[in-house]
C-alpha positions in Angstrom: 114.8 170.8 66.5 114.8 168.6 63.0 117.0 170.4 59.8 116.8 174.0 62.0 112.8 174.2 61.8 111.0 173.6 65.3 109.0 170.9 66.3 105.7 172.3 66.1 106.6 173.9 62.8 107.4 170.2 61.5 104.8 168.9 62.7 101.8 171.1 62.0 103.1 171.8 58.4 101.4 175.4 58.8 104.7 177.3 59.0 106.5 178.8 55.3 109.9 177.7 57.4 109.1 174.2 56.1 109.6 174.9 52.8 113.1 175.7 53.5 113.8 171.5 53.4 112.6 168.4 52.0 109.6 167.8 54.2 108.9 164.0 53.3 107.0 162.7 56.1 103.9 161.3 55.8 102.8 161.8 59.6 102.2 165.2 60.5 98.9 166.5 62.2 97.5 167.4 58.5 98.4 164.4 57.0 96.3 162.8 60.5 93.7 165.0 59.6 93.5 164.0 55.9 94.0 160.0 57.1 90.7 160.4 59.5 88.7 161.5 56.6 89.8 159.2 54.5 89.4 156.3 57.3 85.7 157.8 56.9 84.8 158.3 53.2 87.1 155.4 51.2 85.0 153.2 49.1 87.0 150.7 49.6 87.2 148.5 52.7 90.8 148.2 52.6 91.2 152.0 51.7 89.6 152.5 55.0 91.8 150.1 57.2 95.0 151.9 55.5 93.7 155.3 56.2 93.0 154.2 60.2 96.2 152.5 60.6 98.0 155.7 59.3 95.8 157.8 61.2 96.7 156.5 64.6 100.7 155.6 63.2 100.5 159.8 62.7 98.8 160.4 66.0 101.7 158.3 67.5 104.1 160.7 66.0 102.3 163.3 67.2 102.2 162.0 70.9 106.2 161.6 70.6 106.5 164.8 69.7 104.7 166.1 72.6 106.7 163.9 75.2 109.8 164.7 73.5 109.2 168.2 74.7 109.6 166.9 78.7 112.9 166.0 77.7 115.2 169.0 78.6 117.6 168.5 76.0 114.6 168.7 73.1 113.5 172.3 74.4 117.0 174.1 75.3 118.7 173.2 71.6 121.5 170.7 73.5 122.3 168.5 70.7 122.6 164.8 70.9 123.0 162.0 68.5 122.7 158.3 69.2 123.6 156.6 66.3 126.8 156.9 64.2 129.9 156.5 66.7 132.3 156.3 63.8 131.0 160.6 63.4 133.6 161.6 66.0 132.7 164.6 67.6 129.2 164.5 66.6 128.2 161.0 67.8 126.5 162.3 71.5 124.2 159.9 73.3 121.7 161.4 75.6 122.5 160.1 79.1 118.9 161.1 80.5 117.4 159.2 77.5 119.5 156.1 78.2 118.8 155.9 81.8 115.3 156.5 81.0 115.0 153.8 79.0 116.7 151.5 81.1 114.6 152.9 83.7 111.4 152.1 82.2 112.9 148.5 81.9 113.5 148.4 78.1 116.9 147.5 76.3 118.9 149.1 73.4 116.4 147.4 70.9 113.3 148.3 72.7 112.4 144.7 74.0 111.1 145.0 77.3 113.4 142.8 79.6 113.0 144.1 83.5 110.2 146.2 85.8 109.2 149.6 84.3 110.2 151.9 87.2 108.8 155.5 85.7 106.3 157.4 87.8 103.5 158.4 85.9 101.6 160.3 88.3 97.9 161.3 88.2 98.7 164.8 86.7 95.9 166.3 84.8 95.5 168.4 81.6 92.4 169.7 80.0 92.2 170.0 76.6 89.8 172.7 76.7 92.4 175.3 77.9 94.3 174.9 74.6 92.2 176.4 71.6 94.9 175.2 69.2 96.7 172.1 68.9 99.8 174.5 68.6 99.1 175.7 72.3 100.4 172.4 73.7 104.0 173.7 72.6 103.6 177.4 73.3 101.2 179.8 74.2 100.8 183.5 75.7 100.1 182.3 78.7 103.2 180.2 78.7 101.0 177.1 79.7 102.5 174.9 77.0 104.8 171.7 77.9 108.1 172.8 75.9 107.7 176.3 77.9 107.4 174.1 81.6 110.6 171.9 80.4 112.6 174.9 79.2 112.0 177.1 82.8 112.1 174.6 85.0 115.2 172.0 84.4 119.0 171.9 83.0 119.8 169.8 80.1 123.6 168.0 80.4 124.7 170.7 78.2 123.2 173.7 79.4 123.6 173.9 83.1 123.2 177.3 84.5 126.9 179.3 84.9 126.3 182.7 85.5 127.4 184.2 82.5 125.4 186.8 80.8 125.3 185.0 78.0 123.5 181.7 79.5 121.1 183.7 81.4 120.2 185.9 78.6 119.7 182.4 76.5 118.4 180.5 79.7 117.4 182.6 82.2 115.7 179.5 84.6 116.2 177.7 86.5 118.5 180.2 88.4 121.2 178.6 90.2 123.5 180.1 92.8 125.3 178.0 95.3 125.9 180.2 98.3 121.6 180.3 98.1 120.8 176.9 97.0 118.9 174.6 98.8 121.2 172.0 99.4 121.1 168.1 100.3 124.0 166.7 101.5 124.4 162.7 102.5 127.0 160.1 102.3 127.4 158.6 99.5 126.7 154.6 100.9 124.0 155.8 102.6 122.6 157.2 99.4 123.3 154.1 97.3 121.9 151.8 100.5 118.8 153.6 100.3 118.6 153.6 96.4 120.5 151.0 95.3 119.0 150.9 91.9 120.5 154.2 91.0 123.9 153.1 92.0 126.3 151.2 90.1 128.6 148.5 92.1 131.5 150.9 90.9 129.7 153.9 92.6 128.9 151.6 95.6 132.7 151.4 96.3 132.8 155.1 96.6 132.9 156.9 99.9 132.7 160.8 100.7 129.8 163.2 99.9 127.5 164.1 97.7 125.7 167.2 97.6 122.0 167.9 95.7 121.1 171.7 95.0 117.5 172.3 94.8 115.6 174.6 92.2 112.2 176.5 92.1 110.0 174.7 90.1 107.1 176.8 88.6 103.9 175.2 86.9 102.3 178.3 85.3 99.5 175.5 84.0 98.4 174.1 87.4 99.8 177.5 89.4 102.2 175.3 91.4 105.2 176.4 93.0 107.3 173.9 94.6 111.0 172.8 94.9 113.1 170.3 92.8 115.7 169.3 95.6 117.6 167.2 93.4 117.7 169.8 90.2 121.5 169.3 89.8 124.6 167.4 92.0 127.7 169.3 93.1 130.4 166.1 93.8 132.8 164.6 91.8 130.3 161.2 91.9 131.6 159.7 89.2 133.6 159.4 86.1 130.3 160.9 84.0 130.4 164.1 86.6 134.1 165.0 85.7 133.1 164.3 81.8 130.0 166.3 81.7 130.5 169.0 84.7 130.7 172.5 84.0 133.0 174.9 86.4 131.7 177.2 88.1 132.3 179.7 90.7 135.0 176.9 91.9 132.4 174.3 92.1 131.3 171.7 89.5 127.9 170.7 88.7 126.2 168.2 86.6 123.3 165.5 86.2 123.4 162.0 87.3 121.0 159.0 87.9 119.5 160.8 91.0 119.1 163.8 89.3 117.2 162.1 86.1 114.7 160.2 88.4 113.4 163.0 90.0 113.3 165.0 87.3 111.0 162.2 85.3 109.1 161.9 88.4 107.4 165.6 87.4 108.2 165.5 83.6 106.6 162.5 82.8 103.6 162.8 84.6 103.1 165.5 82.4 104.3 164.0 79.4 101.6 162.0 79.8 98.8 164.2 80.5 99.7 166.2 78.0 99.8 163.6 75.1 96.6 162.8 76.4 95.1 166.0 75.9 96.3 166.7 72.9 94.5 163.2 72.0 91.3 164.9 73.4 92.0 168.0 71.4 92.5 165.9 68.0 89.1 164.1 68.3 87.2 167.0 70.9 84.6 167.4 67.8 81.1 166.2 68.8 78.1 166.1 66.8 74.6 164.6 67.6 72.5 163.3 65.1 68.7 163.0 66.1 65.4 162.2 64.4 63.7 164.9 62.0 60.2 166.2 63.3 58.7 163.8 60.7 60.1 160.8 63.1 62.0 158.7 60.3 65.1 159.1 58.6 64.4 158.2 55.4 61.3 156.1 53.6 60.4 154.9 50.2 57.5 153.1 48.5 58.3 149.4 48.6 56.0 148.9 45.8 58.7 150.7 43.1 61.5 150.9 45.2 62.2 146.9 45.0 65.1 145.9 43.4 68.3 144.2 44.8 71.2 146.4 44.7 70.0 149.2 42.7 66.6 150.4 45.0 66.7 152.1 48.2 67.0 155.5 49.8 68.5 158.3 47.9 68.0 161.1 51.0 68.3 161.1 54.6 67.2 163.5 56.7 68.3 164.3 59.9 68.8 167.0 62.9 72.3 167.8 63.6 73.6 169.8 66.4 77.4 170.9 67.8 78.2 169.1 70.9 81.6 169.8 71.0 82.2 170.4 74.8 84.7 173.7 74.1 81.9 175.3 72.5 83.7 175.8 69.2 81.7 176.6 66.1 82.1 175.4 62.7 82.4 177.6 60.0 80.4 178.6 56.9 83.8 177.6 55.0 83.3 173.8 56.2 81.5 170.8 54.5 79.6 168.5 55.7 78.5 164.9 54.6 76.1 162.2 55.7 77.9 158.6 55.5 75.8 155.2 55.3 77.7 152.2 56.4 76.1 148.6 55.5 76.7 145.3 54.2 74.4 143.9 51.8 71.8 140.9 51.9 72.7 139.2 49.0 69.8 136.9 49.0 67.0 139.8 49.0 64.2 139.1 47.0 60.9 141.8 46.3 59.0 139.7 48.2 61.0 139.5 50.7 61.4 135.6 50.7 65.2 136.4 50.8 65.2 138.4 54.4 67.8 136.8 56.7 64.5 135.1 59.0 62.8 134.2 56.0 62.2 130.4 55.7 65.7 128.4 54.4 67.5 131.2 54.5 71.0 131.7 56.3 72.7 134.9 57.1 76.4 134.0 57.0 76.0 133.0 53.5 73.7 135.9 52.7 75.3 138.9 54.0 78.3 140.0 51.9 81.7 140.1 53.8 83.1 143.7 53.4 81.5 146.8 54.9 79.9 149.3 52.3 80.4 153.1 52.5 78.3 155.5 50.4 78.4 159.2 51.0 76.5 162.5 49.9 76.9 165.4 48.2 78.8 167.6 50.6 76.7 170.6 52.1 78.0 173.9 53.0 75.7 175.4 55.8 76.0 178.0 57.9 78.0 178.1 61.3 76.9 176.2 63.9 77.3 177.1 67.7 76.9 174.6 70.5 73.9 177.1 71.8 72.0 176.2 68.5 68.7 174.4 68.1 69.4 171.0 66.1 69.5 172.1 62.9 67.4 169.9 59.9 69.8 168.8 57.0 68.4 166.7 54.3 71.4 164.9 52.6 71.1 163.4 49.0 72.7 160.4 47.5 73.7 159.8 44.1 73.9 156.1 44.8 71.0 154.9 47.1 71.0 153.2 50.0 70.3 149.9 48.8 66.9 148.6 50.0 68.8 144.8 51.0 70.8 146.9 53.1 71.6 145.2 56.4 74.3 146.6 59.8 73.1 149.8 59.0 74.7 152.6 60.5 74.7 156.3 59.6 77.4 158.9 60.3 77.6 162.8 59.8 81.2 164.4 59.2 81.9 167.6 59.2 85.2 169.1 57.8 86.7 172.7 57.9 88.0 175.3 60.7 86.7 175.1 64.3 87.1 177.6 66.7 90.2 179.4 66.0 91.9 176.2 64.1 91.6 176.2 60.5 91.1 172.7 60.1 89.6 169.8 62.0 87.7 166.9 61.6 83.9 166.0 63.5 82.0 163.0 63.1 79.1 161.3 64.8 78.2 157.8 64.3 74.5 156.1 65.1 73.6 152.7 65.0 69.9 152.7 63.4 67.2 150.1 62.1 67.9 148.4 58.7 65.4 149.1 56.1 61.8 148.5 58.2 58.6 147.3 56.6 55.4 148.4 57.4 52.4 148.0 55.4 48.9 147.8 54.8 47.2 144.3 53.8 43.4 144.3 52.9 42.4 140.7 53.3 39.2 140.7 54.4 38.6 138.3 51.8 39.6 135.2 54.5 36.6 136.6 57.1 33.3 135.4 57.0 30.4 137.8 57.7 27.0 136.4 58.9 28.2 133.0 58.4 28.8 133.9 54.6 32.4 134.3 52.7 33.0 138.2 51.7 32.3 137.4 48.2 28.5 135.8 49.1 27.8 138.8 51.7 29.1 141.6 49.7 29.6 141.1 46.2 26.0 140.8 45.4 23.8 143.8 44.5 20.4 144.4 46.4 18.7 142.0 44.2 20.9 139.5 45.2 22.7 139.2 42.1 26.3 138.8 42.2 28.9 141.2 41.2 31.5 140.6 39.0 34.7 139.6 41.8 36.5 142.4 40.0 34.4 145.0 40.2 34.1 143.8 44.3 37.2 143.7 45.3 37.8 147.0 43.5 35.5 148.8 45.2 35.9 147.3 48.9 38.8 149.0 49.6 41.0 149.7 52.6 43.6 153.1 53.0 45.9 153.8 55.9 47.8 156.5 56.6 50.9 157.2 58.8 52.8 159.6 61.2 55.3 159.0 63.2 55.3 162.0 65.1 52.3 163.3 67.5 50.0 165.5 65.2 47.9 168.3 66.2 44.5 168.7 67.6 41.6 167.3 66.4 37.8 168.4 66.5 36.7 164.9 66.8 37.7 161.4 68.4 38.3 160.2 64.7 40.4 163.0 62.5 39.8 163.5 59.0 42.8 163.2 56.4 43.4 166.9 56.3 43.4 167.0 60.2 45.6 164.3 60.7 48.2 165.7 57.9 50.0 162.0 57.1 53.4 161.7 56.2 52.8 158.5 54.0 49.6 157.1 52.6 48.9 153.8 51.3 45.3 154.3 49.5 42.6 152.4 48.5 44.2 149.4 48.8 41.5 146.5 47.3 41.0 143.1 48.2 43.8 140.8 48.4 45.9 143.7 47.6 48.8 145.1 49.9 50.9 148.4 50.1 54.0 148.4 51.9 56.8 150.9 53.0 60.2 150.8 53.5 61.8 153.1 56.2 65.2 153.7 58.2 64.5 154.9 62.2 65.9 154.7 65.1 66.6 151.3 66.6 65.0 149.4 69.0 60.8 150.8 68.5 59.1 153.5 67.1 55.9 155.3 67.8 53.3 155.2 64.5 50.1 157.2 64.4 47.5 155.8 61.8 44.1 156.3 60.6 42.7 153.8 58.3 39.6 154.4 56.4 36.9 151.8 54.3 35.0 152.2 51.4 31.7 152.4 53.9 32.6 155.6 55.4 33.9 154.5 58.8 37.2 154.9 60.1 39.9 154.3 62.9 42.0 156.2 64.4 45.1 154.6 66.1 47.2 156.4 68.5 50.5 155.9 69.7 51.4 152.6 68.2 54.6 151.2 69.6 56.3 149.3 67.0 60.0 147.1 67.1 62.1 148.3 63.9 63.8 145.3 62.0 67.4 145.6 63.2 70.1 142.9 61.3 73.3 143.2 62.9 76.0 141.1 63.3 77.2 140.8 67.5 80.8 141.0 67.1 80.9 140.0 70.6 79.1 136.6 70.1 80.1 136.5 66.7 76.2 136.1 65.9 73.3 137.6 64.1 69.5 137.1 65.4 67.5 137.9 62.4 63.6 138.9 62.8 61.8 136.0 61.4 59.3 136.0 58.6 56.5 133.7 57.3 55.1 133.0 54.0 51.4 134.3 53.7 49.6 134.2 50.3 52.7 134.8 48.1 54.4 137.0 50.1 56.7 137.3 53.2 55.7 138.8 56.5 57.8 139.1 59.6 56.6 138.5 62.8 55.4 141.9 64.0 52.2 141.4 61.7 52.0 138.2 60.7 49.2 137.4 62.7 47.3 140.2 62.0 47.7 139.8 58.3 47.0 136.1 58.5 43.9 136.3 60.9 40.8 135.1 59.1 37.7 132.8 59.9 38.3 131.1 56.3 38.1 127.4 55.8 40.3 125.1 53.7 43.5 126.1 52.2 44.7 129.5 51.6 45.4 128.1 48.1 41.9 128.8 47.5 42.9 132.8 47.7 44.6 134.6 45.2 48.1 135.8 45.6 48.4 139.1 47.3 48.7 142.0 44.7 51.6 144.9 45.3 50.0 148.5 45.0 52.0 151.7 45.4 51.5 153.8 47.9 52.0 157.9 48.2 54.8 159.4 50.2 54.5 163.1 51.4 56.9 165.9 50.0 58.1 166.1 53.8 60.4 163.3 52.7 
């Protein structure tokens, strides 16, 4: 206990008892949740780093408390103070902790000076068996680690004496000399077998040592077994004289042999319970997936093309609660989407500043610090593990920039989870960088029956030349896109209404283009497109698997491999499309053709 407040009350800060003293600690369980959220949503990178540091520092405090519950003195109100030796009558170092420190190979300053001889074992605790963090200490099933230690082990000041007062306070473990299991051995033989546990003075002693055993009952695992070295009956050394308690004509005490046996049982449990506690803290699990439309976001690059200003104001995604414990979220909790990214500071609207464009060096273009944008918080109905993925639209006051690189998408939930009033869940997904897809009307680069496009198409029925501007406008191409499979069609070439496009790049004249930017999953996406021409012909292209743009820094290789861009008629087009766009049987220099001009597209209400 600290200031008279039980360890879990002090650690969780959710009991009114803590108001009785100045609780100036900043590393409680609730603090850890605050730091977790701050680490995810704070705007400054330094703020996030500090929050991550404080989170893991707090988790260290939590684990410290958990492992303290495997020290018998801490669960049997057996006070000890290993500082301030001038406090006569209060200074009382724990022999158990001194032995544990030395047996683990550390000196008084915490420096590693010798081999670790502690036994960590392979005990296992499943965090799913503990609905709340407090249950790891104590619960109705009596499977908490504090309960296990309290009922199965003596501490130096609470060895069972048989008096009614002691029985009432610490009824277990029970110890009756006449019925307890006993192991009697010669001191010299004992020290010869376990020399590390005997001091030089102890090795000079003669006589017998008797260990008394007690029953260990593990309510969590269901095991019951004997601890053969629970306490010692003998005047083994000076410590036994000073620490022993006279009972029924016998002296009982604890020494290094009793401690090492207790540690072999307690330390594996301290390790397992600590691991389970950490798993409990991070137990919340969410799955992010694409919405039915097949992309998280899409914008018209003809209008959303200004560096650091334009971009994606909404993100659509499916979320699913995949928490292994089956715990529900609550309508009282809130959800946010988080975009993490760097910036390409060399970006230009014509894409000449992309990392892979000629003359560009990603190392000088990529912003050094990761940035974070957080959406407006949403209150959503409870999400159960068995629920189908739920489609959610998150809105950002400030756009995820069109020049973003190294993009990660996260969703965070903060609020009640299962039986606990507060928890943090987060999912992280590496998604594509802004991926550009376009329609480029470059039919003017082709020859038809040996004649140029203008010579072939830009004449009336009498062979009189039509003004080029009128000709280019009337010879348009439209393309319609979906990123998920459409429904059934009445014919092999669907109408636009049957196709039900997500995006339209309509009636792009000669020498023009429409271009979109989208965020989707990495690796590749499947595009379905319908192309219509001015002369009432159309082409349907199903199941086109297209790779996405990935501009991700690889921390292992300390490098970034950008997709390559090529200049063509005043715009820059990536290697996925350049061959199609630059195709043709034109003669002479491309300078003979006018630069491609951008035109707006249409994005339907689904996104």
